[in-house]
C-alpha positions, 0 to 999 in steps of 0.5 A: 309664623302662625299660631292657630287658636281654638276657643272653647265654650260648652265643649265646642270651638267658637269665635267671639267678637270683642270677647262677648258676642258669639258669632261662630260655632265650629263644633267639635274641636278635635278634628279642627286640632287635627288640621291645625296641628300641621302648623305646629303649636296651637293656642287653646283657650277655655272661655268657660273657665276664664268666665268662671262658669265651667270647664273644658278640661277633659277636651283640652287633655285630648287636644294636648294629645293631638298637638302641642298646645298653649293652654289658657283660660281660668289659670289663676294660681301656680298649682293649676298652671303646674297641673297643665304643664304636667298634663303635657301643655307646651306652655301655659297662658296666664292673665290676671294671675301673671304676678311675680309671686305666682310666676316665680313658682313656674318654669319661665320658658313655658309661661306666657303672660296674656295682656289684653289691651283696649286701645293700649290699656290692659283690661281684665275680667272678660275684657270688661274692667279697665286696669289703668295700666298700659301694655308697655308698663305691664310688660316691663313689670313682668320682664324676666319672669315669663318666656313670652307675651300674648298681646290681644288688641281687643278692639280688633278681635274677631272683627276682621278689619286688620291688626295693629302692625304699627304697634308691634315693633315697639312691643317687640322691643319692650319684651326683650328676650321673651317671645311675642304673639299678637292676637286680634284682627289678622286677616291676610298672609301679608299681615302675618309676614309683616309681624314675622319680620318684626319678630312676632307670631300671629295668633289667628282664629276668626280668619281661619274659621270663616275661610277668609284665610287658608291655613296653607297660606297662613303657614307659608306667609313668612316664606321667601325664595331666592330661586329663579322659579320661586320654589321652596326647598322642602326637607322631608323627614319621618316622625323620628326626624330622619331625613328622607329626601329633598323636594320642592313646594309652591303655594298650590302644592302646599295648599293641596298638602294641607287640604289632604294631609298628604305629602304633595310637592311641586316636581320641577319636571312633572308639575304637581306631585302626590307622593305615592299616588302611583307607587303606593309609597304614600305619606301622611303629613303630620307637621310643617315647620319653617326654618329660621331664615324662612326660605326652607320648609320641613315636612314631617311625614309618616312614610308608608310602603317601601320608602321615600326613594324611587329606588325602593329605600327608605331614604334617598341616602339608603336605608335607615340604621340602628333602632329605627331600622330594627323597629321597622323590620320587626313591624314587617316581620309581625305581618310576614314572619315565617312560623318557625322564626324566633320573632314569630315565636316571641310574638305568639308566646307571651310567656316566652317573651315575658321570660326573655324580657326579665332575663335580659333586664337582669343581665343588663343590670349586672354588666361590669364593663362598657362592652357588656353593657352595649351587648345586653342593652342591644338584647333588651332593646330587641325584646322590648321592641318585640313587646312594643310591636306585639302591643300594637304600638309604634316606636313613634308612639313611645317617643311621643310618651317620652316627649310628654314625660319630659314636659312634666315638672312635678317630681315623681314619687320614688316608689317601686312597683310591687307585683310580686316576685318577677322571677316566678 
């Protein structure tokens, strides 16, 4: 699959040739990340930090909130790596710092060793200094210490002349259970597909920025279809992972979906189908995933209107249930609840809502059996969701924060919040 790359210099997204000559300034990286996030993880490289002449840390923190990021550039010790993991980086990418004494302090599955190679020899210090070590030798030295390798073919980087497909199979065999990403020279979907078949991801920059390769075609590159019409089954889910329905895609519909960031599909009877164009039940496209067999896609969408199904339900299997259904109902009531409803009273009275939250939290803490725990947890969740809606946030916003916290590896201090007597 593809890993789009954002290289940062002086706060801008740039592209270099051979690591030294800036040939493209793409400007503000934030809207670029908004587009690239459709493909999943993106690579973010702080070139200023790598060259020891500044930092783009504040911008990277914003990028991490937009998409899962592999953060690299200027990470020279374990503490800096940990700080980025705590910040929410999906993975950190270490170059010269990828040594056993550093790597042993980090979670293996979230560390990538960057091996920059000039004609097979590892180079460092901005690709200017040769090390005398080959890529294969270096990979073997780091076996079992990292979750993945990023091998950059320096002599091909940014030159738009194709990548070294003939080397990938050997590299993949050497890295064992660790993942492998290749950078340098990818220009066509065929190259991305070939790398994928060999078990390697394609980290791509210049071809995307220059318009030589479209993001949609890059995402779809590994896909195959066993259908006579060549369509790709597309499972549509909401932000919570709940399946809304099944649709179909083809290259044209996928390009339009990526271009507009909307739910666009290929109807087997009506042609190109923009979900919600006539019904108002539109979709914001958030992410595209390929399944393990590369014959099915998943569209993760934010569904608007009555729902996905033409029968007016949220899913093609009926309405959702549980906490998701409650959160959606409360969000609707916040806009349309009659003035005498209890939810409306809670939304309009911060003091009443505060008292109920405190009361229900205390009752939950005092439960003595499973039935009581279930009952009081349901009560507390209801009032917590009302507080969430009143605060102008969604359940998916809360889930994102929980996911971010799950990425933190530093131990949190065991300190009680002190705000006086909450019963007052």
